[in-house]
N, C-alpha and C positions, 0 to 999 in steps of 0.2 A: 447580550450573552447568547451563545449558541446552546448552552446547557443551563439547567436550573440548579442553583446552589443547594436549595432544599425545597421539599414539597411534601404534601400530605397525600398518602395513598389510602383510598377507601373512605368509609364513613366513620361513625363514632367508635367503631371497633378497629379502626385502621392504625396506621403507623407513620412515623416521619421517615423520610428518605433524604439523605444528604450526601454531598461530596465530602470524603475524608480529605481535608485540606492539608493534613500532615504528610500525605503521600505525594502531593504535587511537587514538582512538575513531572517527575519520572513515572508516576503511576496514577491513572485516573480510576478511582475506586469509589463506588457509592455504597453506603452502609445503611442498614435499617435500624432505626431507634424505636424500641417498643416499650420502654419503661422510663419513669422519671430518673431513675438512677443512671441509666444509659445516657439520657440527655444531659444530666449534670456532668457526667464524665466527658461527653463530647464537647461541651462548652469549656470545661476546665482545661483539657489538653489541646484545645484549639483545632479539633476536628471541624468545628463550626466556629467562625470568628468574624469580627467586624460588628460594631455596635448594632446596626439595624438587624443583621442576620441573627445575632444572639437574642434580640427581642422576639423575633419570629419563632425561633427555636424554643424559647421559654414558653410562649403561648401554646405551642404543640405539646410541650412537656406537661402542662396542666391538663390537657385533653387526655394524655396517656395516664395521668394520675386518676382521672375520673373513671377510667376503665376498671379500676380495682373495686369499685362499688357496685354490687349486684342490684338489679332492677327492683328487687323486693326490699331493699334498704330504704331508709328515709332520706328525704332531701337534706335534712340537717346533717346526716352522715356524709353526704357528698360535699356539702359546703365546708364542713370541717376538714375533709380530705384536701379540698382545694387550698384552704388556708395553710395546711401543713406542707403541701407541695410547693406553694409559693415561697414559704420561709426556707424550705430546703434548697430550691433552685437558686434563690437569692444568694446563697453562700458560694456559688460556683466561681464568680469573678466579681470584684468590688467596684471597678471604675466605670464601665460602660453603663450609662444611665438607661439606655433602652431596655436593658434586662429588667430593671426595677419598674420602669414605666409599663412594660407589657404585663409583668406579673400583677401589678396593681390593677391594671385594666381587667385582667381575667378574674381577679378576686372580687372586684366591684361587680362584675357581671354576675358572678355566682350569688352574691348577697342581694342583688336586685330582684331575684326570682325565687324567693323561698316558697312560693305557692305552687311551683311547678313540680311535676313528677320527676323522679330520677332520670328517666329516659329523656324527658323533655329538656331538662337542664343540661344533660350531656350534649344534646344537639345544639343547644344555645351556646355552650362553651366552644364546641367545634366551630360554629359559625363565627364566633368572636375571634378565634385564632386565625381563621381563614381571612377575616376582615383585616386583621393586623398585617397579614401577609400581602393582601391585595392593595391596601393603602400605602404600604411601603413601596411597592412597585410604581404606583402613581406618583409618589413623592420623588422617586428617583428621576422619572421622566421630567417632572416639573423643574427639578434642580438643574437638569441638563439644559432645558430651554432657557432658564433664567441666567445661566452662566456662559452659554456658548459664545456670546459676543465678545467675551474677554480673551478668547484665543485668537491671536493675530495670524493672518495668512503667512505661511512659511516661517512661523515662529517656533520657539523651542520651550518646552514646558518641563519643569522638574516636579516629580511627585515622590512621596515617601510612604512606605508601608503599602497596604492594599486597601483602596477605597473604591473598589469596583463591584462588578456583579457578584464576585465571590464573597463580598462582605454585606450584601443586601439581597433584596428579592428580585432585582432587575438589573438596571444599568450601572448601579453604584451611585456614589455621591460625587467625589472628585472626578472619577473616570466617566461619570454620566455627562459631565461638561465636555469632555474630550470626544466621546462618542457622538454627542449631538452636534458638536462643531464639525466633525467629519461628515456627518449626514448632510450638513448645510454646505458642503463643498470645500471646507477649509483644509489646507495641507499644512501639516506641522510635524514636529519631531518631539518625542517624549524621552526624557532621561528618567530612569527609575532607580532610585536609591536601593541598594541591596537590602537595607534595613536590618542591621544586626540587633540581637543575636540570632533570631529565627528566620531571617532572610525572606520576610513576606514580600519584599519588593522584587527580588530576583526569582523567587520560587513562584509567587502568585501573580503579582502585577505583570511581570514580563510574560508569563504564560498566557494570561488573559488578553493582554494587548496583542500578542502574537496571534492568538486565535481569531482576533478581530481585525487583523491586517493593518495595524497601526505601527508606523516606523518607531522602533523603541531601542534604546541603548541602556544597558545596565551599568551603573557605576557603584563603586564602593562609597559608603556614607561620607568618608573623609575627603572625597574628591569634589564635593559640591562647591566649596568656596573657590577652588581653582577654576572651575567652569564659569562661575559668576564673574570672576576677575577677567576671564578671557572673553566676556560678553557673549557667552554661549547660552545663557538662560534669559528668557523674556519674562517669565512669571513662574511662581511656585503655587501649586494647588494641592491640598491634602484634605483628608477627611477629619472626623472628630469622634471621640468616644463620650465626651461630656462637655457641655458649654455652660459656664456660670451665667448668672443674670447680667453681669457687666460685660460679657463677651470673652472673658478669659477661657481658653480652650485646652482641654486635655486631649492629647493624641499620642500616637506611638512615640516612644522614646527617640529623641533625635529631632523631633519637629521644632522644638524651641531653638535649637542650634541653627536650623535652616532659616527660621524667622529672623534671628539676629543677623545672619549673613545676608539675607535678602535686604534688610533695612540698610546695612552697611554699603550695599552695592546699588541701592535705590531701585530694587526690583519688587514689583507687586507680590504680595503674599496673601493667598486666598484660602479660606476654609469653606468646604462644602459639606453641609449636613442638614438633615430634616429637622423639623420643629421638635420631634420626639427626642432629639439629642440634647435639647436645652433643659437645664435643671434650674428653674427659677427660684427654687428653695435655697440655692447656694449663691451668696452674694458675689463672691470672688473665687478665683481658682485656688486660693490658699486653702479652701475647705474641701477640695476634691481629694478623695481617698485614692492614693496611687498604689496600684498592685505591685508587689515585689514577687518575682517568680523564682523558680528553682535555680540554684547556682549552676547546675549541670548544663543549662541552656547556654551559658557563657563559656565554660571551660571544656565541655564535652558535647558540643552541638552535633546532633544526629549520630551520636555514638562514636565520634572521632575526637580524641583528646587533643587540645591545643594549648593547654596550660597545666602547670603542676596541680595535681589533684588536691593538695592540701593548702592551696593559695586562698586568700580571702577574696570574696566575690560580693559585689553589689549589683543587683539586677532589677531595677525598676522597669516596669513594662511601659510606662507612660511618663511624659512630662507635660508641663502646663505653659502655654504661650500666652503672655499678657495681651490684652486686647489692643494695647497701643501699637503692637507690632503687626496687627492684622489689617490689611487693606480693606477687606470686606468679607463678610460671611454670606455665602450663597445658600439660600434655603428654597423650599418649594413655594414659599410665600413671596419671595423676592430677595433683593440684596440688602444687607445691613452694612452700609459703607462707614468706614472709621467707627467700628462698633463701640458703644458704651451702653450703660444700663438703660437710659431713657429710650434709645433706639431699639434695643432688644425687646424691652417690654412693649413698646408700641407695635412692633411687628407681630409679636406673639399674641397680642390681643385681637389681631385681625382674624376674621372668620376664614 
């Protein structure tokens, strides 16, 4: 990516700076986030989105919470504030496990240092949040390296929603595979689903791929099957918001439909995600909490009414793809081919 999706400005008294993704692609605007409440709002309304990016943002949200404790207070006061901020930020969105993973990591960090001064613990918390950010960047690059060989020369790739730099700290997950393949000299075409109802594919993925010089065509979500039938798609690759222990994967609504279509047309279907997106406490995708968002996203998207205002609306933000429909999961640790519980657990145990 030519731009940073989010970053931390300054030291322990600094602030988070991020791209307001609700303004793309017509306006590139960066906003300063200075309080946990502002970070909660940014996550909730999708100013920052994508499971890895949400996790990074949550880490910085805890640093912002720590700023409310004066240096003359006790370390216990600071730890209690961290606990409260973690509980608060956890209510912003329910599905992306990276949010809870990062908050748990920040909470554990605070509790591991009760003997430090307030100033020292604030510095430790900032360093932990920066480490979450740095590690995600490294995982993105590794995912790209592990999956690039799957992109055929002169092939066509279909992707859904946005799993690129805008959703992570660096190259993305699904799009990291594409960027790395391009760096290796591969020539290919990308079809980007528009991704209703908030159009993350046409607004964000298309913008991002265009910025990086990759041949991209936007299609409506309901055109994917037609393209597959016409032999225009060689593989499908998408990201993930939570992966159960057996490999069942929650991703943006519409992903499951693509997996079914891909299987019907004998097209490989890949998930790209870091190990932080796996939730080994959940046995199957049936236990994944699916976020349902505001009805106006469907009937009044971006302030333009497209349906009767009093019509019934169902607006789940995610669906779950069963592991049986997934050709492989691409992680920073390697590929999990034909994923199931034993393979997932084996790879996650690797250092």
